[in-house]
DSSP file (Angstrom, degrees, kcal/mol; ACC not computed):
  #  RESIDUE AA STRUCTURE BP1 BP2  ACC     N-H-->O    O-->H-N    N-H-->O    O-->H-N    TCO  KAPPA ALPHA  PHI   PSI    X-CA   Y-CA   Z-CA
    1    1 A X              0   0    0      0, 0.0    26,-0.1     0, 0.0     5,-0.1   0.000 360.0 360.0 360.0 147.7   89.7  102.0  126.1
    2    2 A X    >>  -     0   0    0     24,-0.1     4,-1.6     1,-0.1     3,-0.7  -0.314 360.0-129.0 -58.8 135.4   90.9  105.0  128.2
    3    3 A X  H 3> S+     0   0    0      1,-0.2     4,-2.1     2,-0.2     5,-0.1   0.837 107.4  57.1 -59.1 -34.2   90.2  108.4  126.4
    4    4 A X  H 3> S+     0   0    0      1,-0.2     4,-2.4     2,-0.2    -1,-0.2   0.861 103.0  54.4 -67.0 -33.0   93.8  109.5  126.9
    5    5 A X  H <> S+     0   0    0     -3,-0.7     4,-2.7     2,-0.2     5,-0.2   0.929 106.9  51.3 -64.6 -43.9   95.1  106.4  125.1
    6    6 A X  H  X S+     0   0    0     -4,-1.6     4,-2.4     1,-0.2    -2,-0.2   0.936 110.9  48.4 -55.4 -47.2   92.8  107.3  122.1
    7    7 A X  H  X S+     0   0    0     -4,-2.1     4,-2.1     1,-0.2    -1,-0.2   0.904 112.1  48.2 -62.0 -42.3   94.3  110.8  122.1
    8    8 A X  H  X>S+     0   0    0     -4,-2.4     4,-3.0     2,-0.2     5,-0.6   0.895 110.7  50.9 -66.6 -40.0   97.9  109.5  122.2
    9    9 A X  H  X5S+     0   0    0     -4,-2.7     4,-1.8     1,-0.2    -2,-0.2   0.910 112.0  47.7 -63.1 -42.4   97.3  107.0  119.4
   10   10 A X  H  <5S+     0   0    0     -4,-2.4    -1,-0.2    -5,-0.2    -2,-0.2   0.880 117.5  42.8 -65.5 -37.7   95.8  109.8  117.2
   11   11 A X  H  <5S+     0   0    0     -4,-2.1    -2,-0.2    -5,-0.2    -1,-0.2   0.921 137.7   4.6 -74.3 -46.1   98.7  112.1  118.0
   12   12 A X  H  <5S-     0   0    0     -4,-3.0    -3,-0.2     2,-0.2    -2,-0.2   0.505  80.7-131.1-124.2  -8.4  101.7  109.7  117.7
   13   13 A X  S  <<S+     0   0    0     -4,-1.8    33,-0.5    -5,-0.6     2,-0.3   0.166  87.5  69.8  70.6 -17.6  100.3  106.3  116.6
   14   14 A X        -     0   0    0     -6,-0.3     2,-0.4    31,-0.1    31,-0.2  -0.952  64.4-157.5-127.7 148.2  102.3  104.7  119.4
   15   15 A X  E     -A   44   0A   0     29,-2.3    29,-2.7    -2,-0.3     2,-0.6  -0.993   8.9-157.8-124.8 124.7  101.9  104.8  123.2
   16   16 A X  E >>  -A   43   0A   0     -2,-0.4     3,-1.0    27,-0.2     4,-1.0  -0.890  10.0-150.6-103.0 124.4  104.9  104.0  125.4
   17   17 A X  T 34 S+     0   0    0     25,-2.5     3,-0.4    -2,-0.6     6,-0.2   0.832  96.6  59.7 -63.3 -31.5  104.2  102.9  128.9
   18   18 A X  T 34 S+     0   0    0     24,-0.4     3,-0.4     1,-0.2    -1,-0.3   0.783 106.7  47.7 -68.6 -23.9  107.4  104.4  130.2
   19   19 A X  T <4 S+     0   0    0     -3,-1.0    -1,-0.2     1,-0.2    -2,-0.2   0.667 124.2  31.7 -85.6 -17.5  106.2  107.8  129.1
   20   20 A X    ><  +     0   0    0     -4,-1.0     3,-2.2    -3,-0.4    -1,-0.2  -0.506  64.7 162.4-138.0  65.9  102.7  107.3  130.6
   21   21 A X  G >  S+     0   0    0     -3,-0.4     3,-1.5     1,-0.3     4,-0.3   0.766  73.3  67.9 -60.9 -24.7  103.1  105.1  133.7
   22   22 A X  G 3  S+     0   0    0      1,-0.3    -1,-0.3     2,-0.1     4,-0.2   0.675  99.2  52.1 -67.6 -15.2   99.6  106.3  134.9
   23   23 A X  G <> S+     0   0    0     -3,-2.2     4,-3.0    -6,-0.2     5,-0.3   0.298  75.0 111.1-101.0   8.3   98.1  104.3  132.0
   24   24 A X  H <> S+     0   0    0     -3,-1.5     4,-2.0     1,-0.2    -1,-0.1   0.899  82.4  39.8 -53.9 -49.6   99.9  101.0  132.7
   25   25 A X  H  > S+     0   0    0     -4,-0.3     4,-2.3     1,-0.2    -1,-0.2   0.881 115.5  51.9 -70.9 -35.9   96.8   99.1  133.7
   26   26 A X  H  > S+     0   0    0     -4,-0.2     4,-2.4     2,-0.2    -2,-0.2   0.882 109.5  50.7 -65.8 -37.7   94.7  100.6  131.0
   27   27 A X  H  X S+     0   0    0     -4,-3.0     4,-2.2     2,-0.2    -2,-0.2   0.912 110.3  49.3 -65.2 -42.8   97.3   99.7  128.4
   28   28 A X  H  X S+     0   0    0     -4,-2.0     4,-2.5    -5,-0.3    -2,-0.2   0.919 112.4  47.7 -62.2 -43.6   97.3   96.1  129.6
   29   29 A X  H  X S+     0   0    0     -4,-2.3     4,-2.4     2,-0.2     6,-0.2   0.925 111.8  49.4 -63.6 -44.1   93.5   95.9  129.5
   30   30 A X  H  <>S+     0   0    0     -4,-2.4     6,-1.9     1,-0.2     5,-1.6   0.862 112.8  47.7 -64.4 -35.6   93.4   97.4  126.0
   31   31 A X  H ><5S+     0   0    0     -4,-2.2     3,-0.8     4,-0.2    -1,-0.2   0.900 111.4  51.2 -69.4 -41.4   96.0   94.9  124.8
   32   32 A X  H 3<5S+     0   0    0     -4,-2.5    -2,-0.2     1,-0.2    -1,-0.2   0.879 112.1  45.5 -64.3 -39.1   94.1   92.0  126.5
   33   33 A X  T 3<5S-     0   0    0     -4,-2.4    -1,-0.2    -5,-0.1    -2,-0.2   0.458 117.3-110.6 -87.8   1.4   90.8   92.9  124.8
   34   34 A X  T < 5S+     0   0    0     -3,-0.8    13,-0.2    -4,-0.4    -3,-0.2   0.473  87.6 116.4  89.1   1.4   92.4   93.5  121.4
   35   35 A X  S   <S+     0   0    0     -5,-1.6    12,-0.4    -6,-0.2     2,-0.3   0.809  84.7  24.8 -70.7 -29.0   92.0   97.3  121.2
   36   36 A X  S    S-     0   0    0     -6,-1.9     2,-0.4    10,-0.2    -2,-0.3  -0.900  71.5-145.9-129.4 159.9   95.8   97.6  121.2
   37   37 A X  E     -B   45   0A   0      8,-2.7     8,-2.2    -2,-0.3     2,-0.7  -0.974  19.4-126.5-124.5 143.5   98.6   95.4  120.2
   38   38 A X  E     +B   44   0A   0     -2,-0.4     6,-0.2     6,-0.2     3,-0.1  -0.806  27.2 176.1 -90.6 114.5  102.0   95.3  121.8
   39   39 A X  E    S-     0   0A   0      4,-2.2     2,-0.3    -2,-0.7    -1,-0.2   0.822  72.2  -2.9 -85.9 -34.5  104.7   95.9  119.1
   40   40 A X  E >  S-B   43   0A   0      3,-1.2     3,-2.8    18,-0.1    -1,-0.3  -0.928 104.9 -62.5-146.1 163.9  107.7   95.9  121.5
   41   41 A X  T 3  S+     0   0    0     -2,-0.3     3,-0.1     1,-0.3    56,-0.0  -0.348 127.0   0.9 -54.5 120.3  107.9   95.7  125.3
   42   42 A X  T 3  S+     0   0    0      1,-0.2   -25,-2.5    -2,-0.1     2,-0.5   0.555 109.4 108.5  78.9   8.2  106.1   98.7  126.6
   43   43 A X  E <   -AB  16  40A   0     -3,-2.8    -4,-2.2   -27,-0.2    -3,-1.2  -0.973  45.6-178.4-124.1 120.3  105.1  100.0  123.1
   44   44 A X  E     +AB  15  38A   0    -29,-2.7   -29,-2.3    -2,-0.5     2,-0.3  -0.843   5.3 173.1-121.7 152.3  101.5   99.8  122.0
   45   45 A X  E     - B   0  37A   0     -8,-2.2    -8,-2.7    -2,-0.3     2,-0.5  -0.957  43.5 -87.0-149.0 165.2   99.6  100.6  118.8
   46   46 A X    >   -     0   0    0    -33,-0.5     3,-1.9    -2,-0.3     4,-0.3  -0.666  36.8-139.7 -72.7 122.6   96.2  100.3  117.2
   47   47 A X  G >  S+     0   0    0     -2,-0.5     3,-0.8   -12,-0.4    -1,-0.1   0.791 100.1  59.7 -59.5 -27.8   96.2   96.9  115.5
   48   48 A X  G 3  S+     0   0    0      1,-0.2    -1,-0.3    -3,-0.0   -12,-0.0   0.667 107.5  46.2 -72.9 -16.0   94.3   98.4  112.4
   49   49 A X  G <  S+     0   0    0     -3,-1.9     2,-0.3   -36,-0.1    -1,-0.2   0.326  78.7 128.1-108.6   6.8   97.2  100.9  111.8
   50   50 A X    <   +     0   0    0     -3,-0.8     2,-0.3    -4,-0.3     3,-0.0  -0.505  28.0 160.2 -73.7 126.0  100.2   98.6  112.1
   51   51 A X     >  -     0   0    0     -2,-0.3     4,-2.2     1,-0.1     5,-0.2  -0.840  54.5 -99.1-132.4 169.6  102.6   98.8  109.2
   52   52 A X  H  > S+     0   0    0     -2,-0.3     4,-2.2     1,-0.2     5,-0.2   0.929 123.6  51.3 -59.2 -45.7  106.2   97.9  108.7
   53   53 A X  H  > S+     0   0    0      1,-0.2     4,-2.3     2,-0.2    -1,-0.2   0.880 109.3  51.1 -60.3 -34.6  107.3  101.5  109.2
   54   54 A X  H  > S+     0   0    0      2,-0.2     4,-2.6     1,-0.2    -1,-0.2   0.887 107.7  52.4 -68.7 -37.1  105.4  101.6  112.4
   55   55 A X  H  X S+     0   0    0     -4,-2.2     4,-2.1     2,-0.2    -2,-0.2   0.901 110.5  48.4 -62.6 -40.6  107.0   98.4  113.6
   56   56 A X  H  X S+     0   0    0     -4,-2.2     4,-2.6     2,-0.2    -2,-0.2   0.916 111.3  49.8 -64.2 -42.7  110.4  100.0  112.9
   57   57 A X  H  X S+     0   0    0     -4,-2.3     4,-2.4     1,-0.2    -2,-0.2   0.905 109.2  51.9 -62.5 -41.4  109.4  103.1  114.8
   58   58 A X  H  X S+     0   0    0     -4,-2.6     4,-2.0     2,-0.2    -1,-0.2   0.907 110.6  48.5 -61.8 -42.2  108.3  101.0  117.7
   59   59 A X  H  X S+     0   0    0     -4,-2.1     4,-1.9     2,-0.2    -2,-0.2   0.940 112.5  47.6 -63.1 -47.0  111.6   99.2  117.8
   60   60 A X  H  < S+     0   0    0     -4,-2.6     6,-0.2     1,-0.2    -2,-0.2   0.869 113.8  47.7 -64.3 -35.7  113.6  102.5  117.7
   61   61 A X  H >< S+     0   0    0     -4,-2.4     3,-0.5    -5,-0.2    -1,-0.2   0.825 112.1  49.4 -73.5 -31.2  111.4  104.0  120.4
   62   62 A X  H 3< S+     0   0    0     -4,-2.0     2,-0.2     1,-0.3    -2,-0.2   0.783 124.1  29.8 -79.8 -25.4  111.7  101.0  122.6
   63   63 A X  T >< S+     0   0    0     -4,-1.9     3,-2.2    -5,-0.2    -1,-0.3  -0.647  71.6 171.3-129.4  73.9  115.5  100.8  122.3
   64   64 A X  T <  S+     0   0    0     -3,-0.5    -1,-0.1     1,-0.3    -2,-0.1   0.724  78.3  54.1 -62.7 -21.7  116.5  104.5  121.7
   65   65 A X  T 3  S+     0   0    0     -3,-0.1    -1,-0.3    -4,-0.1    26,-0.2   0.496  91.8 100.8 -88.0  -2.7  120.2  103.7  122.0
   66   66 A X    <   -     0   0    0     -3,-2.2     2,-0.4    -6,-0.2    24,-0.2  -0.410  60.0-149.7 -81.1 158.3  120.0  101.0  119.3
   67   67 A X  E     -C   89   0B   0     22,-2.4    22,-3.2    -2,-0.1     2,-0.2  -0.993  16.3-127.2-130.0 124.6  121.0  101.5  115.7
   68   68 A X  E     +C   88   0B   0     -2,-0.4     2,-0.3    20,-0.2    20,-0.2  -0.501  46.9 158.8 -65.4 136.3  119.4   99.7  112.8
   69   69 A X    >>  +     0   0    0     18,-1.8     3,-1.1    -2,-0.2     4,-0.7  -0.851  28.3  27.8-148.4-177.5  122.1   98.0  110.8
   70   70 A X  H 3> S-     0   0    0     -2,-0.3     4,-2.4     1,-0.3     5,-0.2  -0.284 122.7  -8.0  62.4-139.2  122.9   95.3  108.3
   71   71 A X  H 3> S+     0   0    0      1,-0.2     4,-2.5     2,-0.2    -1,-0.3   0.824 136.3  57.1 -61.6 -33.0  120.1   94.3  105.9
   72   72 A X  H <> S+     0   0    0     -3,-1.1     4,-2.0     2,-0.2    -1,-0.2   0.952 110.3  42.2 -64.0 -49.2  117.6   96.4  107.7
   73   73 A X  H  X S+     0   0    0     -4,-0.7     4,-2.7     1,-0.2    -2,-0.2   0.898 114.3  52.3 -64.4 -40.6  119.6   99.6  107.3
   74   74 A X  H  X S+     0   0    0     -4,-2.4     4,-2.5     1,-0.2    -1,-0.2   0.923 108.9  49.8 -62.5 -44.1  120.4   98.7  103.7
   75   75 A X  H  <>S+     0   0    0     -4,-2.5     5,-3.1     1,-0.2     4,-0.4   0.908 112.9  47.0 -62.0 -41.8  116.8   98.1  102.8
   76   76 A X  H ><5S+     0   0    0     -4,-2.0     3,-0.9     3,-0.2    -2,-0.2   0.924 112.6  49.3 -64.3 -44.0  115.8  101.5  104.4
   77   77 A X  H 3<5S+     0   0    0     -4,-2.7    -2,-0.2     1,-0.3    -1,-0.2   0.892 116.4  41.9 -62.5 -40.4  118.6  103.3  102.6
   78   78 A X  T 3<5S-     0   0    0     -4,-2.5    -1,-0.3    -5,-0.2    -2,-0.2   0.405 111.3-121.6 -87.6   1.9  117.6  101.7   99.2
   79   79 A X  T < 5 +     0   0    0     -3,-0.9     2,-0.2    -4,-0.4    -3,-0.2   0.898  65.7 139.1  55.9  45.7  113.9  102.3  100.0
   80   80 A X      < -     0   0    0     -5,-3.1    -1,-0.2    -6,-0.2    -2,-0.1  -0.689  64.2 -75.4-109.1 165.4  113.2   98.6   99.6
   81   81 A X        -     0   0    0     -2,-0.2     2,-0.5    -3,-0.1    -1,-0.1  -0.363  49.0-124.8 -61.2 141.0  110.9   96.4  101.8
   82   82 A X        -     0   0    0     -7,-0.1     2,-0.1    -3,-0.0   -10,-0.1  -0.776  26.0-149.1 -92.5 126.2  112.4   95.6  105.1
   83   83 A X        -     0   0    0     -2,-0.5     2,-0.4     2,-0.1    -8,-0.1  -0.370  25.2 -73.5 -89.8 171.3  112.7   91.9  105.9
   84   84 A X  S    S+     0   0    0     -2,-0.1     2,-0.1     2,-0.1    16,-0.1  -0.899 102.2  51.4-109.0 139.6  112.5   90.1  109.2
   85   85 A X  S    S-     0   0    0     14,-0.5     2,-0.3    -2,-0.4    15,-0.3   0.435  82.0-138.8 -80.8 152.7  114.4   89.8  111.5
   86   86 A X  E     - d   0 100B   0     13,-3.0    15,-3.4    -2,-0.1     2,-0.5  -0.620  19.4-132.8 -72.8 134.8  115.1   93.5  112.0
   87   87 A X  E     + d   0 101B   0    -18,-0.3   -18,-1.8    -2,-0.3     2,-0.4  -0.824  29.2 177.3 -99.8 127.6  118.8   93.9  112.7
   88   88 A X  E     -Cd  68 102B   0     13,-2.5    15,-2.8    -2,-0.5     2,-0.5  -0.992  20.3-150.4-133.1 131.2  119.7   96.2  115.6
   89   89 A X  E     +Cd  67 103B   0    -22,-3.2   -22,-2.4    -2,-0.4     2,-0.3  -0.884  23.5 178.4 -99.5 131.9  123.1   97.0  117.0
   90   90 A X  E     - d   0 104B   0     13,-2.7    15,-2.4    -2,-0.5   -24,-0.1  -0.940  34.7-134.7-132.3 153.9  123.1   97.8  120.8
   91   91 A X  S    S+     0   0    0     -2,-0.3     2,-0.3    13,-0.2    15,-0.1   0.783  91.0  20.7 -78.2 -27.8  125.8   98.7  123.2
   92   92 A X  S    S-     0   0    0     13,-0.1    -1,-0.1    11,-0.1    13,-0.1  -0.926  99.7 -74.9-139.1 163.2  124.6   96.3  125.9
   93   93 A X        -     0   0    0     -2,-0.3     2,-0.3    11,-0.1    -2,-0.1  -0.264  47.1-169.0 -60.8 138.9  122.5   93.2  126.1
   94   94 A X        -     0   0    0     -4,-0.1     3,-0.1     1,-0.0     8,-0.1  -0.844  34.5 -82.1-122.6 163.7  118.7   93.8  125.7
   95   95 A X        -     0   0    0     -2,-0.3     2,-0.1     1,-0.1    -1,-0.0  -0.357  58.7 -94.5 -62.1 143.4  115.8   91.4  126.3
   96   96 A X        -     0   0    0      1,-0.0     2,-0.4     5,-0.0    -1,-0.1  -0.358  43.5-160.3 -61.9 136.9  115.1   89.2  123.4
   97   97 A X    >   -     0   0    0      3,-0.4     3,-1.7    -3,-0.1     2,-0.2  -0.968  22.9-109.1-123.8 137.4  112.4   90.6  121.1
   98   98 A X  T 3  S+     0   0    0     -2,-0.4     3,-0.1     1,-0.3   -13,-0.0  -0.428 104.0  11.7 -64.5 131.3  110.4   88.6  118.5
   99   99 A X  T 3  S+     0   0    0      1,-0.2   -13,-3.0    -2,-0.2   -14,-0.5   0.596 107.5 106.5  79.1  11.4  111.4   89.4  115.0
  100  100 A X  E <   -d   86   0B   0     -3,-1.7     2,-0.7   -15,-0.3    -3,-0.4  -0.984  52.7-160.0-128.2 132.6  114.6   91.3  116.1
  101  101 A X  E     -d   87   0B   0    -15,-3.4   -13,-2.5    -2,-0.4     2,-0.5  -0.934  18.5-164.8-108.8 108.1  118.2   90.2  115.8
  102  102 A X  E     -d   88   0B   0     -2,-0.7     2,-0.4   -15,-0.2   -13,-0.2  -0.815   4.8-168.7 -99.8 130.5  120.2   92.3  118.3
  103  103 A X  E     -d   89   0B   0    -15,-2.8   -13,-2.7    -2,-0.5     2,-0.8  -0.957  22.4-128.4-116.2 132.8  124.0   92.4  118.0
  104  104 A X  E     +d   90   0B   0     -2,-0.4     2,-0.3   -15,-0.2   -13,-0.2  -0.729  61.1 110.9 -84.0 112.0  126.1   93.9  120.8
  105  105 A X        -     0   0    0    -15,-2.4     2,-0.5    -2,-0.8   -13,-0.1  -0.955  62.9-111.6-170.0 160.6  128.5   96.4  119.2
  106  106 A X        -     0   0    0     -2,-0.3     2,-0.5   -15,-0.1   -16,-0.1  -0.899  21.3-152.3-105.8 129.0  129.1  100.1  119.0
  107  107 A X        -     0   0    0     -2,-0.5     5,-0.1   -18,-0.1   -16,-0.0  -0.880  30.8-111.0 -96.9 124.5  128.4  101.9  115.7
  108  108 A X    >   -     0   0    0     -2,-0.5     3,-2.3     1,-0.1     4,-0.3  -0.281  23.5-123.8 -55.7 137.8  130.6  105.0  115.3
  109  109 A X  G >  S+     0   0    0      1,-0.3     3,-1.7     2,-0.2    -1,-0.1   0.845 109.2  61.0 -53.5 -38.9  128.5  108.2  115.6
  110  110 A X  G 3  S+     0   0    0      1,-0.3    -1,-0.3     3,-0.0    -2,-0.1   0.655 102.4  53.3 -66.9 -13.0  129.7  109.4  112.2
  111  111 A X  G <  S+     0   0    0     -3,-2.3     2,-0.5     2,-0.0    -1,-0.3   0.430  87.4  98.2 -99.0   0.0  128.2  106.4  110.6
  112  112 A X    <         0   0    0     -3,-1.7   -45,-0.0    -4,-0.3    -3,-0.0  -0.773 360.0 360.0 -93.7 128.9  124.7  106.8  112.1
  113  113 A X              0   0    0     -2,-0.5    -1,-0.1     0, 0.0    -3,-0.0   0.322 360.0 360.0-121.6 360.0  122.1  108.5  109.9
């Protein structure tokens, strides 16, 4: 695996291809050989370090304008295990993601925590 990918994984636990376009082919190769796993489109992580909180972080990083809501938000607020599908509110349609239920709606800013 590319040395810069190792450094990014150690620093942030996630690597976003849009933040590092120069690593696009290296990320694909690492995902293909099992060194990395794709958690969301363009979001990669070390498969040995994947946890539920990391999956939530990957979703939030891949859809920065999205807001976790419904059962997902309630579970986080109550510090309970988060079930699947993850519920996400978005302002416009996004590509379908495995394990994610996206609803098109606007959440008022004052209700976002």
